[in-house]
N, C-alpha and C positions, 0 to 999 in steps of 0.2 A: 337336399335333405333339410337344410333351413327353412325353405319355403314350406316344405311339407309340415315341419313342425310349427310354423306359423300359422298355417291354414288351419290345423286341427286344434289349436289353442283357444282358450276363450278371450273375450273381447278385452278383460282386464288385463290379461297377460300381454296381449299385443299392446295395450296403452302403456303398461309399465316398461315394455322393451322398446317403444317408440317404433312400432312397425305399423304401417299404413298399407292395407290391402282391401281391395274392393270385395263385395259379395260374390260376383261372379268369378273372380280369381280363386277366392276360396273354395268355393264349390268344385271349381275343376280340379284344384290340387287336392282336395278330399277325396275325389273319385280316383285320382291317380295313386293316393295313398293306399286306398281299399284293393287295388289291383295287387299289391304286393302280399296280400293275406292268402294263405294257402286255403283251398277249399275245406270246409269242414271245421276250420279253426275260427274260434270266437274270441275276440279282443274286446274288454271292456273299455280300457282308456288307450285309445289310438296316440294321443299326444305323448304320453308318458312313455309308451313302448318306442315311438320313433325317437325320443331323447336317448333312451338306453342304446338303441341301433346307432345313433351317431356318435356315441362315446365309444362303442366297441370298433365303429369304423376308423375312428381317430387312432385308437390304440394299434389297430391293424395297419394304418399307414406308418406309423411311428416305427413299428417292428421291421418294415419291409425295406430292403435296398432299393427296390425299383417298384412302381405300381403294377399290381396284379389282382386277379380276382380270387377271392378265397375258395379253397377246395382241399379236398382231403388229400394228405400227402401219400405218395407211394410206400414210403418207408415208415409207416406208421408203427409197424412191430419194433424197428430198430429204435424210433424214437420213445416208445414206451419202455425198453429194456434200458435206454440211457437214463429216462427220468426215475426208474426205480434205482439205478445205480447211484444217481445223484442224490436220491432220498436217504440211501443207505450212507454215503459220504457225510450227509448233514447230520444223520443221527449219530454218527461218530463225533462230529463237532459239538453235538448237544452234550455228551457225556464230558468233554474236555473243557467247555465253557460254560458250566452250570450257572455261575453266579456273576456274570459279566453285566454291566449296566445296560448293553444293548439287547439282552435277552437271547433266547435259543429257539424262538420260533421262526424257523427259517423259512417254512412252508408258506406263511401268509406274510412273509417280507417282501417289499417291493423289490422288483428285479434290480432296478438301479441301486438300491441300497445295499442288496444282497451282494452285488458285484463289487461294489466299493469295500464292503467289509472283508470279502475274500482276498481282494487285492492287498488290502491292509495287512492282513495275517500273511500272505505270501511275502511282502516286502520286508516284514519284521525279521530279518535274518539275523539280527544282532542276538536276539533271545535264544534262537536255536544254536548259534554258533557257541555261546557261552553255557549252553545247557550242561555239558560235562563238569566244569568247573563248579557251577551252582549246584550241582548234585553232590560233589565231594564236599563243599562247604555245608551244606544241609547235613551231609553226615556227621561232619565234626561237631555242629552245634547240637545234633542230637545226641552224640555220645558225651557231650558236655553237659546234658541234662536240661537243654533248653528247648525241648520238643514242646512242652506246653506252652511256653512263651510265644514260639514260632506259631502254633495254632490260634493263640489269642489274636496275634497281631494279623494273621490271616483273616480270621471272623471280622475283626474290625476294620480290615483294609486300611491300615494305617500308613501314612506317608513316610518316604524315607527319612524326612527331617524329623520325625518324632521317635525314632528307633533308638537313638542315642538316650535321650531322658527316659523313655520307658525302660531301657534295659538299666539304666542307673536306679531308677526307681525300684524295679524288680530286685536288683542286687542288695540294695539297702533294706529292703523289707525281708528278704531272705536271710541278710546277716543279722538283723535285729531278732527274728524268729528264733534263729539258731542261738544267739546269745541268751535269749529268755528260756530256753530249753534246757542248755546244758550249764550255764553259770547263773541260775536263778539267785542262789545263795550270795554270789560275790557282787550283785549289783549295788551299786552305792544308793543311800538315801538322799533326800532332798538337801539336808545340811551338809553333807560330804561334798556333794556336786556344787552347792554354793561357795564352800571353802575352796575346792579346787578351782572354780572359776574365778574366785577373789584373787588367789595366788597367782593363777595364769595372768590375769589383767595386771597385777602389779609388776610381775616380770616383763611383761610385754612394755608396759610404760617405761620401766628401767632401761630396757634394750633400746627402745626409741630414742629417750632422752640422752643415752651415751653415744648415740651415732655421731654426732660431731666430733666428740673427743676420739672415737676410734678412727674416723677419717684423718684427723689432724695426726694422730700417732702413726698412722700407716704412711701417710705423705712425709712425714720427718724421717720415718726409717727408709723410704725409697730414696729420699734426697741424699742421705748419708750414704747409702749403697752406691748410687750413681756417681757422687764426688771420689769415692775410693776406687771405683772400676774405670771411670772416664776422667782421669786426672788431667789430662791436657785441654780437654773441652772445659772443665771447671775452672782451669786457670784463664782460659780465654774469656770465659763469662765474668770472672772476676775483673778482669782488666777492662772489659767494657762497661760493667758497673761503677768502676772507679774513675773511668775517663769522662771526659767533658760533655762528648756526644754519645748518645746510645744508638747504634746502628742495628736495627732489628733483622735487616736483610743479611748483614754479614754474621750476625750471631747464628741464624738458620742454616747458614753454609758451613760455617766452621765449627760450630758446637749444636748439631741437630738433637742430640740426646739429651743435653742438658736444658735446652730450650724447651723442649717437650715435657720434661719434668718440672721446669719452673712455670710452663704455662700448658696444664694438661687441657684446658677447656679453652677453645676460640670461638669467638663471636664476630663475624665479619660479613659484609655484603659481597655478592658474588664478583664485583669489579674490584673491590680492594683486595679480595684473595687472590686474584689472578695476578695483580700488580706487586704485591707485597710478598707473597709467599713462592718459594722456589717450587719448581716441579719435582725436585727430588725429595721434598718433603712429604712424608705419608701420614694419614690419620687412621686411627682404627674404625672410626665411624664418623659420618657426616649426616646431620640432620636438616633437610632442606624444608624451610618454613615457608608457607605461602607459595608452594609447588604449582598450584593452578594458575598464578598470576605472573610467573617468570618463565620466559621462553627457555628450551632446552639448552640453547647456545650459551646462555648467561650462566648457567650452573654447570657446564661442562668442566671448568677448572676445579671445582669441588668434587665433582663425581670422580674425576680422574686420579685423584690424590686420596682417595678413601677406599679401604677394603670392604665397608659394608656401607649402603646408602638407605636412607629412611626418608621418604618424601611425604610430607604431611600437607594436605590441602583440601579443599572443598571445591569440585569442578562447577557447582551451582553458584558459588558466590565469588567468582572471579575469572579473569581470562587475561592471557598474556598481550602486551602492548608493545609496540616497537619503541626502541629507545631514540628520543628525538632530541637533538641538541641545538635545534634553531628555534625561535619563535614561530607560532603558528601565524599564518597570514590570513586576515578575515577574508573570507569568500574564496580561498584557494580551493582547488579541486581536491577531492579526497584521493588518499594514495590507493593505488591499484596493486599494491604488493599482495602476496598471497598471505593467507591466514596464517598466523604464528601457531605453532604447536606448544603447549604448555609442558613443563618438565613432568607435571603430574600425569599427564595424558600419554606421554611418551613411555615413562617407566612404568605405568600401569599395566601396559601390554606384555612386559617383561618380567617384572617383579611380583612376588606374591601380594596380593591385596587382603586388607582387613579394614572393615567398616566399623567405625565408632557410632552407636547408634544410641547411647544413652545421654540424655540432654540433662545437664545439671542446672541450668539456669531456667527459672520460671518463665514461660511464655504464655502469652494470651491465647485462650483456647481457639479462637477462630483462627487467628494467624497460624499457631502450631499445625492445626488440622489441615489448613490449605497448603502449607510448605510440606508437610509431610506426604500428603497424598499426591500433590502435583510434582514434586521434584525428587523426593526421597524414597518413593515406591512405598510408603507406609512402614517403614523400617525403624523410625525414630521412636524412643520410648522416654517417657518422662519419670522422674522419681518423686512419687508422693511422700512427702515428709510430715503431714499433719492434717488435721481436719480441715484446715483453711485451704490447704493445696487441693483438698479434693473438691472445694466449693471456691475456686479462685477468683478473685476480683479482676475484672477485665483491665488489662494494661494497655490495651489498644482504644484509641478514640478518633473518630473521623469528625472533622468540622467543615461544612461547606458554607462558603461565604455568599451572602445575599448581594447578587450583583444587580438587582433591579434598579433601574436607573443609572446604571455605571456600566462603561464598556471598557474594553482593553485599549490602552494607549499606545499599543504597538500594532502595525498592520498584519503581522504574522501571529498575532494573540499569545505571544510569548512574554512572561513575566509581567502580569498586570500589576499596576501600581496599588490596587486595593488588596491584593494578596500580599505584596511586599510590607505594605503598612500592617497589616494584621499580623504577620509573623514578627515583625520588629516589636510589636506591642506585646506579643507573648513572650518574648525574648526578655524584655525589660520587667515583665510581671514575675518571670521566673527568678531573675537577678534580684528582685525584691523580696519575694516570699520564700525562695528556696536555694539561698546563696550557697548551702552547704552541699547542694546537688550539682554534679556537672551537667553541661548543656551542649548540644550541637544541632545544628540546622543542615539537612541534607536535601538537596534540590535535585529536580530532573533535568537540569541544564545548567551549563557554566554561567551563562548570562544572568539567570535568575539568582544564582548564588553571588554573583558580584554586586547585583543590585541590593540584596538584602544586606550584605556585608557593608556596603556603603551607607544605608539607611540606619544601620545599628551604630556605626561610629558618628553619624551626624545626630542621632539621638542622644548620645553621650555628652554632647556639648549642651543639651537641654537638662540631663540628669547627670550630673558630674559625681554625686553621691554614689552612684552604681559602678564607678570606674573599678573598685576593687573586684569584682567580680570578674572582669574582662582582663585582667592582668595575666601575663604569661605564667603557666605553671605546668604541673604534672598532667592535668586534665583541663586545659583552658578552653574557653569557648573557641568554636569554629564554625565556619560555614563552608561547606563543600558540596560538589555535585557527587552522584552515585558513583562516578568513575575513580574519585579520590577518597572515597570512604571505606575502603577495605580494611584499612588498619585501624579505624577510629572506633573507639567504644566510649560511650558516656552513659550517665545514669538516665537522663531523659534525651530524647531526640524528637525534634519537630521535623516532620518530613513534608515539604512544600512542593507542590506539584508544579505550580507556575505556568499553568495554561488558561487563558481568559476566554472572553465571548466577543463576539463581533456586536455591531448596532442591531442586527436583527435576532440577537439570541443565540445564534448557532456557535458551537464550540469547535476547537480544531481536534482532530483525532492524531495528531502527531505530538506525542507527549515527550518530546526532547528524547534524551538518551534511552529511556524506556522503550521507545519505538525502534531503537538501532538495532543492529545485528547482535549486541550483547545486552539487549535490554532485559532479558529474564535474569542474567547475573545481577545486573544493577538493580532489579526489584528485590532480589533476596538480601543484596547487601545493604540497601536502604532501610528495610524494615526489619532488619536484625541487629541493629547497631546499638540499641538501647538494653540496659541492664533492668530498667524499672518501667518505663513508660514510653510508648511510642503515639505521637499525636499528628495525624495527617490533616493537612490543610489544602483545601481546594475550592477553586472557583465553579468547577463542574462537578456533578453528580452523575451516577449511573444513567439516570434517565436522559441526560444530555448527550449520552455517547451511543455509537452503533458498534455492537460487538464485531459486526462484519468488517468494519474498517479498521480495527485495532489489531495490531501485531506485536510479537515478543512480550516484554515486560508490560507493556499498556494493556494489553489483554489481560494479564495477570491481576493486574492493579483493579482493573474494572470487575472481575470475578470476586476479587476479595472485597471490595466494596458491597457488592450484592450479597454476600455470605455474612458480612458484618451486619447489614440492615436486617436481614433475617433473623440472625441471631438476637438482635435487640427487640424486634417484634415479638420473637418466642419468649423472652424473658418479660416483657411487659404483658404477654397475655397470661402466662402461667403465675406470675408473682404480683399480687395487688401493691400497690404503691406503699400503703401503711405498713405492710409486713416486710418490706425490704430491709435487711439489716446492712447499714451502710459499713463498709470497712473501716471508714474514717468519717464519723458523723460530723465533725467540726470543719471538714474540707469539702462538704457537699455544697457550699454557695461559692467556691472558688471556681476559677474559669477554666481550670485543668484537673477534671475529675477523675483523671485516670490513674493516680497514684494511690496506693492502698495505704493503711496506716503507717507502717514503717518499711514497706516492701520486704517484709521479714515473715516467711510463713509460720515460724513458731510464734511469734509476738501475735500475729493475727489469730491464730488458733486460741492462743490464751484469752484474746479478748472475748472471742466467740463463747467460750467455756465459761467465763466469768459471768458474761450477760445472761447465758442459759440458767445460771444459778441466783439470778436477781441483783448481781453486783452491778453498781453503777460505775460507768467508766467514762471519763473525761480527760480531755487532752493535756499534756503536759508541756513543758517549756524547755527550750535548749535541749540538753542531752536526756531530759526525761520524755520518754514516749509517751506515756499515759500514767494515769492515777486512778487507782480501783478504790471505790467507796463502799462502805458497808451498805447492804440492802436496807430499805426503808422499814420493813416489818423487824429487822434486827435493832434498828435505832429505836423505835417506840415501844418495844417490848422489854419488860422488865423480869421475864421469866429467867430463872437461873439455868434452866436447860438450854435454852435459846442463846443466852449470853455466854454460854460456854462454847458456841459453835467456833470452829477455827476459821480464822480470816487471814487473808496475806496481808503483811505489812508493807511490801514494796514489790515491784516487778523489776529485775535488774537485766541490763544488756551491755555488751562490750561496746556499743555504738559504732559497730561495724556495719557498712552496707550489705555485704555478701553473707556473712555468717552471725549467728547468734550462739554465745557459749551455752554450755549445760547448766550454768548457774541459774538461768531462768527456769529451767526445768526442776532442779532441785528446790528452788524457792517456792514454786506453785504447786509441786506434786503432792505435798501432804494436804493441801486445800481441795485439789481438783479430785483426789481419789474419793472424797466424800460426795 
């Protein structure tokens, strides 16, 4: 059949399909094709009819179990009756399934699709089994007056997740309509509502302010009751307090009730809890922090002593590691022990789960979108607090070190000196320009962290005036790798990749711990340790790497770099350079342009609104964030009307990094309303 189609086709068709056929062969095949035409039948385009015949022949072969010649079946009448019966059944389905997405045109549906759909309907027995219960529930809802509500949900084909919010909205709407209809004369006016709101606010403030006093009073009353009820234990506790040595273990054994009354809240590591607290002591509740990073066996002493267990953790930002008491040997083979199961992973299969999806800390938009999409299933939500938060300044920056003429000083391209020197310089500049902000350096390998720490220590010999910044304190400077950065949090974090280039320019695709078995967790930890700004330093760019050779967190870092570059290109294309409103104009020339004005969305919003009204804003000093000056037209005019315009005298802040008091709002409100 293929040869007949080719012989009756045009020359261009044969050239397009790369078929070479001689003229004698074509003539012979055309005569053979005409022999299949019945006498008295005229066919205009033999080539097209042969293609139709070939399609029907392929369909015939597909439907047959074994090759055979087409012929009229003997039970044609029975087949016609079966077809008519099938049509009646499909017509019944059309009545039941009128609004389905697949449609109800069963007659013209492909046989394979029709068979698959009928099998799906047949296998969906759960719906049929729950039909009586659903019918009873539907009757109850109808009797409750929700028939219109159900009809609306059916017409809209609402998802199950939307039913709760829709029902709440309908309830409140009905309640308000009923209130307006029956109690219109009792509705309070605006002044009365404001008075009630003010009294409630004052009562709430008084209640919260007295919480500490109420707690102390309750503790004192409980302490008095326990002394009277457990006199012997109280006497033992008194003897322990008067003695020279205080033995906690003996107190827990001989006076457990008084010990719990004296110490209602315990904070301990899993190992110290098992060593110091007896098994007989019980707790009402235990809260396991960093449950994703601790093995289940380590937390068993706490779990077995509590009536209620609450495990808090992020499985994307940590993993359990074995407890090692010996120093690691360089070049030693990796342990072949089985992968440890975290406390969070084990308990999440047994206990109810609740996801905290609200993010209170401002994140860079590119980083937040990537983490939310790739790790958290797009469930995270941010809290917009002002105009500035809706147009946030980027707190993520990436710096690629120019390595032209420079090569890695390590055979395995790990921890190049040029990157160590650059990170050391950034650390010293931060200590000089922003000593009030804490800093940490997070690396992708322990060796790179050791080299940077050594370089910083050596640089302090040259710059002893910066030693004050590096003294131990609450949030002292640290250099750690991603596996040790889980509990670390600083204002600014420098993430140094620590991968160099060879002499021929090629880069390594082994990005240290990011390419390891827990590289994705390390990626999340390394890029979420900063409150204000994250600065990535790397000798290699996405153009130097092959995505097919990257794994785990290394691939995530590669994709984040691409997303960051794409975002920067979009910003540059959409906003002309002269129209860009810098969040901190006096910091534009600094080497670390990632920090906004004060990293305070409320103050950033105030700056934006002041500038929109022509107010000049310049930097302040020390604890003064910025100074607002009168507009030029207000200075040069002598008009009484313009001179009477309201201008702010000052902008106040509590000088805390995380929050700003409402004093700033109250000071600026009278001006910004104009």
